[in-house]
N, C-alpha and C positions, 0 to 999 in steps of 0.2 A: 504494500500500500504506500502511496505517496506520503512521504514524511510531513509535508506541508499540510496536506489534507487531514492527516491524523491529528496534527496539532490543533486544527480548527474544530474538529468534531468534539461534541460535548454530550453528556447525558441530557436528554430532553427534560427530565424531571428535576435533577439537582444541579445541572450545569458543570458537573465534575468532569475532569479530563478523562479520556479513554485511551487505553493502550492495547495493542494487539496481543491475543493469546499466543503462547508459545506452542510449538508442535506437540510437546508432551501434554500440555493442557488441552489441546484440541483432541488428542487421542483419549484422554480421560473423559472428556465430554461425550465423545462418540461412543465410547464403551458404555457409559451410563445410559445413553439413548438406546443403544442396542438391547440393554437389559430391561428397558421399560421403567427406568428409575428416575426419570427427570420430568419435572413439570415447570411450566413457565411462571411468570410473576402472578398470573391470575388463576393458577392451579390447573391449567389444561395440560394434558400429557404432551410431551415433546417426542415426536416420532420420526422426524427427518434429521439425518446426520447434518453436521455443519462442516463447512470447509475452513472456517475461521471464526473469530469473534473479537469483540472489543470489550475489554474489561474496564468497569468503572473504577475510578481511583480508590474508592473505599473498599474495593474487592467484593462488594455485596452482590452485584449483578453483572452479567455480560450480555451484549447484544450480538445475536448470531449473524454470521455471514453465510449465505447460501447462493449458489449460482452467481457469485461475484457481487451480490447486492447486500448491503448492510441494512438490517432491520432496526431502526432507531425508534420503534414503537415500544413504549414502556411496558405495556401489557405483554409483549412478546419477549421481553428480557427474561433471562434465565438466572435464578439464584446461583451464586458461584461459591458458596461456602465450602463445597466438597472439592474444589479445585486447589491443588497445591502447586507452588512454583514450578 
């Protein structure tokens, strides 16, 4: 992702800065999705794998990237407490 664009993107709810998930974090997310163990911020099951994501500065949520598109809809954000470095 373009570094300038990433610097400009913010969480739509809190305006905190966002940073790209690492490959190991993406693998952790997709493993949890495959196991049916993930829900988004409004409690709906997450069933589609992600190709990336943008983690909010506080580490509470991340915004999924699928088909090259970032979903900055707060309801579609995924709690990130289970993701480790």
